C-alpha positions as CSV (number, residue, x, y, z in Angstrom):
1,K,10.8,-41.2,44.8
2,I,13.8,-39.5,46.3
3,V,17.2,-40.0,45.3
4,F,20.3,-39.7,46.9
5,P,23.7,-38.8,46.5
6,E,25.7,-41.8,45.6
7,D,29.2,-40.6,46.4
8,D,28.7,-39.3,50.1
9,K,27.8,-42.0,52.1
10,N,27.8,-40.0,55.3
11,L,25.1,-37.3,53.8
12,T,23.0,-39.8,52.2
13,K,22.7,-41.7,55.5
14,E,22.1,-38.1,57.7
15,I,19.4,-37.1,54.8
16,K,17.9,-40.7,55.3
17,E,17.8,-40.4,58.8
18,N,16.3,-37.0,58.9
19,L,13.0,-37.8,56.3
20,L,12.4,-41.1,57.7
21,Q,12.4,-40.4,61.3
22,K,9.0,-40.5,63.2
23,M,7.6,-36.9,64.5
24,P,7.8,-36.2,68.0
25,Q,5.1,-36.1,70.4
26,P,2.9,-32.5,70.2
27,C,4.4,-30.1,72.9
28,N,3.8,-26.7,73.6
29,I,7.1,-25.1,71.7
30,A,7.1,-24.0,68.4
31,L,9.8,-24.9,66.3
32,K,10.5,-21.2,64.9
33,N,10.4,-18.3,67.0
34,S,11.4,-14.7,66.8
35,V,13.5,-13.7,69.7
36,S,10.6,-11.0,70.8
37,S,8.1,-14.0,70.6
38,L,10.7,-16.0,73.3
39,L,11.1,-13.0,75.3
40,A,7.4,-12.5,75.7
41,E,6.5,-16.3,76.4
42,H,9.0,-16.3,79.1
43,S,8.2,-13.0,80.6
44,S,6.6,-13.5,84.4
45,T,3.3,-11.8,84.9
46,E,4.9,-10.3,88.2
47,E,7.8,-8.2,86.8
48,S,8.0,-4.7,87.2
49,L,9.0,-4.8,82.9
50,N,6.2,-4.8,80.5
51,F,7.5,-6.6,77.5
52,S,4.1,-5.6,75.2
53,P,4.8,-2.2,73.4
54,Q,1.3,-1.2,74.2
55,T,2.5,-0.9,77.7
56,L,5.9,0.8,77.5
57,S,5.9,3.7,79.9
58,I,8.7,5.1,78.5
59,Y,7.2,8.1,76.9
60,E,7.0,11.7,79.1
61,S,3.7,12.2,77.3
62,K,0.4,11.4,78.9
63,N,-1.4,11.5,75.6
64,D,-3.3,8.2,75.4
65,N,-4.3,9.0,71.7
66,I,-0.5,8.3,70.9
67,D,0.0,4.4,69.9
68,K,3.1,3.7,72.1
69,G,4.2,0.7,69.7
70,K,4.2,2.7,66.7
71,L,6.0,5.3,68.7
72,G,8.7,2.5,70.0
73,T,9.2,1.4,66.3
74,A,9.6,5.6,65.5
75,Y,12.7,5.6,68.0
76,H,14.2,2.4,66.3
77,K,13.5,3.7,62.5
78,I,15.9,6.9,64.0
79,M,18.4,4.7,65.2
80,E,18.9,2.9,62.0
81,Q,19.2,6.6,60.0
82,I,22.0,7.9,62.5
83,D,24.9,8.4,60.7
84,W,27.7,6.7,63.3
85,D,30.5,8.7,61.1
86,K,30.1,12.4,62.1
87,P,28.1,13.7,65.6
88,L,23.9,13.9,65.9
89,N,22.8,17.6,66.1
90,R,19.4,18.9,65.8
91,E,19.4,19.6,62.5
92,E,20.6,16.0,61.3
93,F,17.7,14.8,64.0
94,A,15.1,17.0,62.3
95,K,16.4,15.9,59.1
96,I,15.8,12.3,60.3
97,L,12.2,12.6,61.5
98,D,10.9,14.1,57.9
99,K,12.5,11.3,56.3
100,I,11.0,8.6,58.2
101,N,7.4,10.3,57.6
102,L,6.9,11.1,61.4
103,P,3.2,12.2,62.3
104,E,3.7,15.9,64.3
105,E,2.3,14.2,67.2
106,Y,5.0,11.6,67.3
107,K,7.7,14.4,66.5
108,N,6.3,16.5,69.4
109,I,6.9,13.6,71.9
110,I,10.5,11.6,70.6
111,N,13.2,13.3,73.1
112,F,16.5,14.4,71.3
113,E,18.6,14.2,74.5
114,K,17.6,10.6,74.7
115,I,18.3,9.8,70.9
116,A,21.7,11.9,71.4
117,T,22.6,10.0,74.7
118,C,22.4,6.7,73.5
119,E,24.0,7.6,70.1
120,N,26.9,9.0,72.6
121,N,27.1,5.8,74.5
122,I,27.7,3.8,71.6
123,K,30.1,5.9,70.3
124,E,32.1,5.7,73.5
125,L,32.5,2.2,73.2
126,G,35.3,3.2,70.8
127,K,34.6,0.7,68.6
128,I,33.8,-0.1,64.7
129,V,30.6,-0.5,63.4
130,V,30.5,-3.7,61.5
131,G,26.5,-4.0,60.4
132,R,23.6,-2.5,61.0
133,E,20.0,-4.3,60.7
134,I,21.5,-7.9,60.2
135,P,19.2,-10.8,59.7
136,F,20.3,-13.7,61.8
137,M,18.9,-17.6,62.0
138,S,19.8,-19.7,64.8
139,Y,18.7,-23.8,65.3
140,L,19.4,-24.3,69.1
141,P,18.2,-26.6,71.6
142,Y,15.5,-25.1,73.7
143,N,17.0,-25.4,77.2
144,Q,20.2,-23.7,75.9
145,I,18.4,-20.6,75.4
146,F,16.4,-20.9,78.3
147,G,18.5,-23.3,81.0
148,K,16.0,-25.5,81.4
149,G,13.1,-27.1,79.6
150,T,13.2,-29.7,76.3
151,S,16.6,-30.2,74.6
152,K,14.6,-30.5,71.2
153,K,16.0,-27.7,68.9
154,I,13.9,-24.6,67.6
155,L,14.5,-22.0,64.8
156,V,15.0,-18.6,66.6
157,Q,15.4,-15.5,64.0
158,G,15.6,-11.8,64.5
159,V,17.7,-8.7,63.5
160,A,20.4,-7.5,65.2
161,D,20.2,-3.7,65.2
162,M,24.3,-3.3,65.3
163,L,27.1,-5.2,65.6
164,L,30.4,-3.6,66.6
165,S,33.6,-5.2,66.9
166,D,37.3,-3.8,68.0
167,G,38.8,-6.9,66.1
168,K,39.1,-9.3,69.0
169,H,35.3,-8.9,70.2
170,N,32.1,-8.6,68.5
171,W,29.2,-6.2,71.0
172,L,25.6,-7.4,69.6
173,I,23.7,-4.0,70.4
174,D,19.8,-4.3,70.7
175,Y,17.5,-1.1,70.5
176,K,15.4,-1.2,73.6
177,T,12.8,1.5,75.0
178,T,11.7,-0.4,78.3
179,K,12.2,1.5,81.0
180,A,13.2,0.0,84.6
181,S,14.2,1.2,87.9
182,R,17.3,-0.8,87.9
183,P,19.8,-1.9,85.3
184,D,19.7,-5.1,86.6
185,Q,16.0,-5.6,85.7
186,L,17.3,-5.4,82.3
187,V,19.7,-7.5,82.0
188,E,17.5,-10.1,83.4
189,K,14.8,-9.4,81.1
190,Y,16.7,-9.7,77.9
191,K,19.6,-11.8,78.6
192,V,19.0,-15.1,76.4
């Protein structure tokens, strides 16, 4: 037996409607999605960009023994450890590498200059770092995300790498290691 609150008739009506509605016909859209799975689902096979971390081509090394997915994760972990209140130097960078227990073969491939350039680019925005590694969840119509398809709502979840603010506007920073020949390719790939 389900007991409904007596004091809020609108809430009671909404709960009953949601509980008693018939399930829609099956569709090929998962009701719960990560941002990564949505991006992968909507990547064209003809794209010049690769989504799979196993096939990213951002690394200088031609060493096929390196797990490129793990290396991409290592770059991400390094970015998580940066102290945004002071400049990143090689000594601090080495401490970060030690802290995340990175194997030697990965330490030799990670490019300090790329990490430092990324750090400088973010700092040059002149915004205040509001938060890092912020989990989020949103219930949105599928067609609102992709501009086409069903209006059924899906749950999208993920982690925002960084949120910046100037008090009037907010900027969401999402670290990516994907390489493209033109910036517009990255914009197209990651717009959601």
